[in-house]
DRENVOSE-220533 format. One line per field, with one value per residue (C-alpha): residue number from 1; residue in one letter; x, y, z. Coordinates in Angstrom, 2 decimals, padded with zeros to 5 digits. Layout:
BEGIN
i <- NUM; ...
aa <- a; ...
u <- X; ...
v <- Y; ...
w <- Z; ...
This chain:
BEGIN
i <- 1; 2; 3; 4; 5; 6; 7; 8; 9; 10; 11; 12; 13; 14; 15; 16; 17; 18; 19; 20; 21; 22; 23; 24; 25; 26; 27; 28; 29; 30; 31; 32; 33; 34; 35; 36; 37; 38; 39; 40; 41; 42; 43; 44; 45; 46; 47; 48; 49; 50; 51; 52; 53; 54; 55; 56; 57; 58; 59; 60; 61; 62; 63; 64; 65; 66; 67; 68; 69; 70; 71; 72; 73; 74; 75; 76; 77; 78; 79; 80; 81; 82; 83; 84; 85; 86; 87; 88; 89; 90; 91; 92; 93; 94; 95; 96; 97; 98; 99; 100; 101; 102; 103; 104; 105; 106; 107; 108; 109; 110; 111; 112; 113; 114; 115; 116; 117; 118; 119; 120; 121; 122; 123; 124; 125; 126; 127; 128; 129; 130; 131; 132; 133; 134; 135; 136; 137; 138; 139; 140; 141; 142; 143; 144; 145; 146; 147; 148; 149; 150; 151; 152; 153; 154; 155; 156; 157; 158; 159; 160; 161; 162; 163; 164; 165; 166; 167; 168; 169; 170; 171; 172; 173; 174; 175; 176; 177; 178; 179; 180; 181; 182; 183; 184; 185; 186; 187; 188; 189; 190; 191; 192; 193; 194; 195; 196; 197; 198; 199; 200; 201; 202; 203; 204; 205; 206; 207; 208; 209; 210; 211; 212; 213; 214; 215; 216; 217; 218; 219; 220; 221; 222; 223; 224; 225; 226; 227; 228; 229; 230; 231; 232; 233; 234; 235; 236; 237; 238; 239; 240; 241; 242; 243; 244; 245; 246; 247; 248; 249; 250; 251; 252; 253; 254; 255; 256; 257; 258; 259; 260; 261; 262; 263; 264; 265; 266; 267; 268; 269; 270; 271; 272; 273; 274; 275; 276; 277; 278; 279; 280; 281; 282; 283; 284; 285; 286; 287; 288; 289; 290; 291; 292; 293; 294; 295; 296; 297; 298; 299; 300; 301; 302; 303; 304; 305; 306; 307; 308; 309; 310; 311; 312; 313; 314; 315; 316; 317; 318; 319; 320; 321; 322; 323; 324; 325; 326; 327; 328; 329; 330; 331; 332; 333; 334; 335; 336; 337; 338; 339; 340; 341; 342; 343; 344; 345; 346; 347; 348; 349; 350; 351; 352; 353; 354; 355; 356; 357; 358; 359; 360; 361; 362; 363; 364; 365; 366; 367; 368; 369
aa <- m; n; e; i; e; i; g; r; n; k; r; g; r; r; g; y; g; l; d; d; v; a; v; v; p; s; r; r; t; r; d; p; e; d; v; s; t; a; w; q; v; d; a; y; h; f; d; i; p; i; f; a; a; p; m; d; s; l; m; s; p; a; t; a; i; a; l; g; r; a; g; g; l; g; v; l; d; l; e; g; v; w; t; r; y; e; d; p; t; d; q; l; a; r; l; a; a; a; p; e; d; e; v; v; s; t; l; r; d; i; y; a; a; p; v; r; a; e; l; i; t; a; r; i; q; e; l; r; d; a; g; v; t; a; a; g; a; l; s; p; q; r; t; q; e; l; w; k; t; v; v; d; a; g; v; d; l; f; f; i; r; g; t; t; v; s; a; e; h; v; s; g; n; r; e; p; l; n; l; k; r; f; i; y; e; l; d; v; p; v; i; v; g; g; c; a; t; y; t; a; a; l; h; l; m; r; t; g; a; a; g; v; l; v; g; f; g; g; g; a; s; q; t; t; r; e; t; l; g; i; s; v; p; l; a; t; s; v; a; d; v; a; a; a; r; r; d; y; m; d; e; s; g; g; r; y; v; h; v; i; a; d; g; g; l; g; r; s; g; d; i; v; k; a; l; a; c; g; a; d; g; l; m; v; g; a; a; l; a; r; a; e; e; a; p; g; h; g; f; h; w; g; s; e; a; h; h; p; t; l; p; r; g; h; r; v; p; v; g; a; v; a; p; l; e; q; i; l; f; g; p; g; l; s; a; d; g; t; t; n; l; i; g; a; l; r; h; a; m; a; t; t; g; y; t; e; l; k; e; f; q; r; v; e; v; i; t; t; v
u <- 026.19; 027.54; 030.33; 033.02; 036.31; 035.96; 039.47; 041.67; 039.63; 036.00; 033.89; 030.43; 027.38; 026.71; 023.18; 021.01; 018.78; 015.80; 017.86; 020.29; 017.61; 015.00; 012.21; 012.65; 009.81; 008.55; 007.44; 003.76; 002.00; -001.39; -003.85; -003.61; -007.28; -007.00; -004.63; -005.94; -003.97; -006.24; -005.02; -006.13; -004.65; -006.55; -010.19; -009.52; -009.73; -007.85; -008.07; -004.63; -001.48; -000.87; -000.67; 000.04; 002.90; 001.79; 003.39; 001.78; 003.04; 000.63; -001.89; -004.73; -008.06; -009.43; -006.55; -006.84; -010.43; -009.81; -007.26; -009.57; -012.39; -009.84; -009.15; -005.99; -005.41; -004.48; -002.52; -002.71; 000.32; -001.35; 001.50; 001.37; -000.32; -003.72; -003.56; -001.95; -004.06; -007.76; -007.00; -003.24; -003.82; -001.83; 001.00; 001.39; 001.40; 003.92; 006.29; 005.99; 006.85; 009.82; 013.32; 015.63; 017.79; 014.72; 013.03; 014.41; 013.57; 010.17; 009.48; 010.55; 008.35; 005.24; 005.64; 006.27; 002.55; 001.21; -000.60; -004.22; -006.17; -009.47; -008.04; -006.88; -010.38; -011.84; -009.59; -010.10; -013.96; -013.73; -012.42; -014.95; -017.65; -016.58; -016.86; -013.17; -010.72; -009.47; -005.71; -003.29; 000.38; 002.34; 006.08; 007.25; 008.24; 004.61; 002.65; 002.33; 001.03; -001.46; -002.57; -005.67; -007.01; -006.27; -007.99; -010.88; -011.45; -012.16; -008.99; -009.06; -005.47; -002.87; 000.60; 003.72; 006.25; 009.72; 013.17; 014.00; 011.76; 013.04; 011.20; 013.92; 014.39; 016.50; 016.41; 018.07; 015.89; 012.33; 010.29; 010.44; 007.39; 006.88; 005.66; 004.69; 002.56; 001.16; 000.06; -001.33; -003.57; -004.92; -008.17; -006.98; -004.36; -000.90; 001.65; 004.98; 008.42; 010.80; 013.20; 015.61; 017.06; 015.85; 016.51; 014.93; 011.87; 011.48; 011.54; 008.72; 006.74; 006.80; 005.19; 001.92; 002.12; -000.19; 002.39; 006.02; 007.22; 010.60; 012.88; 013.52; 010.57; 010.63; 013.15; 013.14; 013.00; 015.18; 018.95; 019.47; 022.43; 024.08; 023.39; 023.62; 025.38; 022.53; 021.02; 020.25; 019.39; 015.58; 015.67; 017.89; 015.77; 012.58; 013.86; 015.36; 012.30; 010.17; 012.35; 011.53; 007.83; 008.27; 010.06; 007.64; 004.75; 006.57; 007.35; 003.86; 001.92; 000.71; 000.28; 000.98; 002.50; 002.39; 005.51; 005.15; 007.96; 008.41; 010.35; 012.09; 009.13; 008.91; 008.11; 006.05; 009.25; 010.11; 006.79; 007.04; 010.40; 009.62; 006.67; 008.70; 011.38; 008.63; 006.60; 002.84; 002.05; 003.73; 003.91; 004.33; 005.37; 006.78; 004.78; 001.53; 003.03; 002.95; -000.87; -002.51; -004.62; -001.68; -001.36; 002.35; 001.98; 004.47; 007.03; 007.61; 008.83; 008.77; 008.76; 012.57; 012.95; 011.56; 013.44; 014.19; 018.07; 019.01; 017.14; 017.33; 015.39; 014.50; 011.81; 011.95; 010.36; 008.35; 005.97; 002.22; 002.12; -001.54; -004.71; -004.55; -006.83; -004.41; -001.31; -002.85; -004.66; -003.81; -003.65; 000.14; 001.34; 004.96; 007.22; 009.00; 006.83; 005.13; 001.61; -000.60; 001.19; -001.39; -001.57; 002.27; 001.95; -000.79; 001.29; 004.36; 002.52; 000.89; 004.20; 005.53; 002.60; 001.07; -002.46; -002.22; 000.17; 000.98; 002.05; 004.04; 006.37; 007.73; 008.83; 012.46; 014.72; 018.24; 020.84; 022.03; 025.40
v <- 004.30; 002.85; 005.55; 004.92; 007.03; 009.05; 010.51; 011.52; 014.59; 013.30; 010.48; 009.72; 007.61; 004.76; 005.23; 002.94; 003.64; 001.64; -000.29; -001.33; -003.17; -006.05; -007.51; -010.87; -013.48; -015.05; -018.41; -017.45; -016.44; -015.05; -014.64; -011.41; -010.95; -010.78; -007.84; -004.41; -001.39; 001.16; 003.87; 007.16; 010.73; 012.61; 012.22; 011.27; 007.57; 006.31; 002.82; 002.80; 004.59; 006.63; 010.34; 011.82; 014.54; 018.18; 018.28; 019.59; 016.71; 014.28; 016.32; 018.26; 018.75; 015.84; 013.40; 014.42; 013.54; 010.20; 009.25; 010.28; 008.18; 005.26; 005.49; 007.63; 011.38; 013.85; 016.82; 019.95; 022.17; 025.60; 027.42; 025.34; 026.03; 025.24; 028.36; 030.38; 029.86; 029.50; 026.55; 025.58; 023.01; 025.05; 025.70; 021.99; 021.14; 023.85; 022.39; 018.96; 019.97; 022.03; 021.04; 019.75; 022.97; 025.18; 023.32; 025.52; 028.85; 027.56; 026.29; 029.82; 031.50; 029.42; 029.75; 033.44; 033.96; 035.06; 032.70; 033.95; 033.61; 033.17; 030.22; 028.61; 028.95; 027.49; 024.54; 023.53; 023.88; 021.53; 018.88; 019.55; 019.41; 016.09; 014.62; 013.72; 014.92; 018.27; 018.63; 021.32; 022.29; 025.46; 026.07; 027.45; 030.63; 031.49; 030.01; 033.08; 035.05; 032.40; 030.21; 032.20; 031.90; 028.03; 027.64; 029.81; 027.79; 024.75; 022.68; 019.37; 018.59; 021.36; 020.53; 022.60; 021.06; 022.05; 020.43; 020.96; 022.25; 023.08; 024.10; 026.78; 028.71; 031.79; 034.83; 038.22; 039.46; 038.83; 037.22; 033.47; 031.23; 030.17; 026.52; 025.86; 029.03; 028.65; 024.92; 025.63; 028.42; 026.55; 024.50; 021.94; 019.10; 020.17; 017.78; 019.31; 018.38; 017.35; 016.13; 013.44; 013.01; 012.08; 015.38; 017.57; 015.19; 015.33; 019.12; 019.04; 016.87; 019.05; 021.89; 019.92; 018.58; 015.72; 014.08; 014.72; 014.18; 012.29; 012.85; 015.60; 014.97; 014.73; 011.76; 011.07; 014.72; 016.58; 017.12; 018.40; 016.05; 017.29; 020.92; 021.23; 018.21; 017.32; 013.89; 011.25; 007.54; 007.13; 003.73; 005.26; 008.62; 006.75; 004.46; 007.33; 009.35; 006.30; 006.16; 009.90; 009.14; 006.42; 008.73; 011.56; 009.32; 008.65; 012.30; 013.61; 011.02; 009.08; 011.53; 009.75; 011.56; 009.94; 009.31; 009.82; 008.86; 011.39; 010.87; 008.06; 005.75; 004.99; 001.33; -001.06; -002.61; 000.83; 001.35; -001.92; -001.30; 002.31; 000.96; -001.81; 000.73; 002.43; 004.73; 004.98; 006.56; 007.31; 010.43; 009.13; 011.19; 009.50; 006.37; 008.37; 010.55; 007.61; 007.59; 008.20; 010.76; 012.70; 016.10; 016.00; 014.27; 011.44; 013.96; 014.55; 017.63; 019.37; 022.92; 022.76; 022.61; 026.32; 028.01; 031.51; 031.36; 028.05; 025.02; 021.84; 019.53; 018.76; 017.40; 013.62; 011.44; 008.78; 007.74; 007.12; 003.60; 002.70; 004.29; 005.49; 002.54; -000.10; 001.68; 001.27; -001.93; -003.79; -006.09; -005.47; -004.93; -006.14; -007.28; -003.80; -002.53; 000.22; -001.11; -002.82; -000.99; -001.94; -005.59; -005.78; -004.34; -006.76; -009.84; -008.71; -008.17; -011.67; -013.29; -012.06; -012.76; -009.41; -008.12; -004.54; -001.67; -000.99; -004.64; -004.63; -001.96; -004.82; -007.01; -008.08; -006.11; -007.04; -005.05; -006.16; -004.22
w <- 028.34; 025.11; 024.40; 021.97; 021.45; 018.30; 018.73; 021.96; 022.48; 021.79; 022.69; 021.32; 022.17; 019.70; 018.16; 016.07; 013.05; 012.35; 009.63; 012.51; 014.54; 013.99; 015.95; 017.42; 017.18; 020.48; 021.59; 021.23; 017.99; 017.33; 014.49; 012.69; 012.90; 016.69; 016.63; 017.43; 016.09; 017.98; 020.18; 021.79; 022.05; 024.76; 023.81; 020.34; 019.31; 016.10; 014.48; 013.25; 014.56; 011.53; 011.51; 008.20; 008.32; 007.65; 004.16; 001.07; -001.07; 000.83; 002.75; 001.19; 002.91; 000.65; 001.70; 005.19; 005.18; 003.51; 006.09; 008.98; 007.49; 007.34; 010.81; 010.97; 011.19; 008.63; 009.79; 007.50; 007.19; 008.12; 006.51; 003.27; -000.06; 001.16; 003.39; 000.81; -002.29; -002.81; -005.12; -005.20; -008.02; -010.58; -008.22; -007.42; -010.98; -011.65; -008.94; -010.19; -013.81; -012.64; -013.88; -011.17; -011.40; -010.84; -008.00; -005.14; -006.96; -007.87; -004.26; -002.91; -005.45; -004.56; -000.80; -001.15; -001.16; 002.34; 004.74; 004.88; 008.26; 006.54; 004.54; 007.80; 009.10; 005.81; 005.73; 009.45; 008.86; 005.88; 008.18; 010.80; 008.15; 007.06; 010.57; 011.14; 013.77; 012.59; 013.08; 011.85; 012.29; 012.84; 012.94; 016.31; 014.52; 013.59; 016.37; 018.41; 015.22; 014.13; 017.09; 017.84; 014.45; 014.46; 017.84; 016.98; 013.96; 015.97; 015.60; 017.57; 017.91; 017.53; 016.32; 016.79; 014.56; 013.55; 012.78; 016.33; 019.06; 022.54; 025.85; 026.29; 023.18; 024.02; 021.65; 021.90; 019.03; 020.08; 022.87; 022.37; 022.61; 026.06; 025.46; 029.12; 029.51; 025.91; 026.25; 029.76; 028.43; 025.42; 025.49; 022.88; 023.07; 021.67; 020.27; 019.90; 018.37; 017.01; 019.49; 019.82; 023.25; 026.74; 028.35; 025.52; 025.51; 029.26; 029.15; 026.34; 028.46; 031.33; 029.26; 029.36; 025.89; 025.06; 022.76; 021.50; 018.04; 017.95; 014.93; 012.68; 010.38; 006.48; 006.65; 002.85; 001.64; 004.25; 004.18; 007.93; 008.29; 005.27; 005.71; 009.48; 010.50; 012.90; 013.07; 015.71; 014.51; 015.07; 016.92; 019.57; 019.74; 020.17; 022.89; 024.72; 024.67; 025.68; 028.67; 029.31; 029.08; 031.72; 034.09; 033.58; 034.45; 037.77; 038.22; 037.39; 039.26; 036.17; 033.39; 030.03; 027.16; 023.78; 021.89; 018.05; 015.72; 013.03; 009.80; 008.10; 008.12; 004.48; 004.54; 006.61; 008.44; 009.59; 011.14; 012.83; 014.49; 015.57; 017.51; 018.87; 020.17; 022.18; 019.92; 020.51; 017.13; 013.75; 011.76; 008.18; 004.95; 002.00; 002.63; 002.08; -000.61; -002.86; -002.79; -006.09; -004.41; -002.89; -004.27; -004.91; -008.31; -007.45; -005.63; -002.00; -000.14; 003.24; 004.49; 004.95; 001.21; 000.49; 003.48; 002.05; 002.96; 003.89; 002.31; 004.12; 001.84; -001.65; -003.98; -003.95; -006.70; -004.77; -007.52; -007.40; -006.31; -005.31; -003.79; -000.29; 000.89; -000.70; 000.83; 004.18; 004.04; 001.10; -000.69; -001.18; -004.77; -004.17; -001.26; -000.86; 002.18; 000.33; 000.39; 003.00; 005.94; 008.51; 007.26; 007.73; 011.11; 012.15; 010.95; 012.76; 016.05; 015.55; 014.81; 018.08; 019.99; 020.81; 020.08; 021.46; 020.40; 024.03; 024.65; 021.45; 022.84; 025.20; 022.18; 022.00; 019.67; 018.51; 016.74; 013.36; 013.34
């Protein structure tokens, strides 16, 4: 355990963010054309390890369908504007035009409209009608209220996503969500998070989840560290949770739970390093909010930004860089890692001698601090 003394009464473990690590080339190289970026979650196959974060700035039914057809997975926020309004186009334009000092009040006003069960059903049906994997996310707070609507609508992958999700939430005010019982009784795979430590991840894996989200989500747009003082560097978090995945496999007799890095993956180099630290897949936000088709009009925000009493995020300008296809597959427009994400991943894997994502988790990594 790499602990350092913070002061006479407190010690802390050293943690590393993705900016603090780098991938090491090996003696063997490959052709990028020989590299496979495919992976599978439960019965669902994906050509690329990209899940789009359930954030209204990047995911609409249309962009979720486009990403699904490109080989990834678009996850809809089932508490977002697409389930509050028949057509949220005007609301999204209003938010994009809001002056900086009115963003929080505008967000709160837009998201004050109630979530409508019939719109949840309609949005999931749109995805199913398009022939892509239908995925949607609820917060832990509203899962018990809305899960039946989501499952009855025919969702394929169900995400329970919050800033921090634990297997043991204790409440003196209401009956907490019993994840183990809840997941056991569902007929669809559940992916749950965020978590950031070995112990928390191991407990979530024991609930029967098909995957765990590592991190706090909304990397570029959230201010959890500033408002709550809570943060764990992502490279360390992913490596710790990957260790929990290994130990849970031994404990469960071979059951594999997918580790999905969530938040802080704004550029292709971040994607490469998260996989190198042990992630199976990636939940990407800002990188896809830069797509010309994204509904955020060049801005990016998450659900933390419109909390009614304690906002922990903000609207971030990210610009409209290129079409979604070009952001994923190129050609790259510049050398800043914002376009051709999958091409960069292929080159990194080829340079280090790996042709499969699972093998790439064994690549050598060094710290740069």
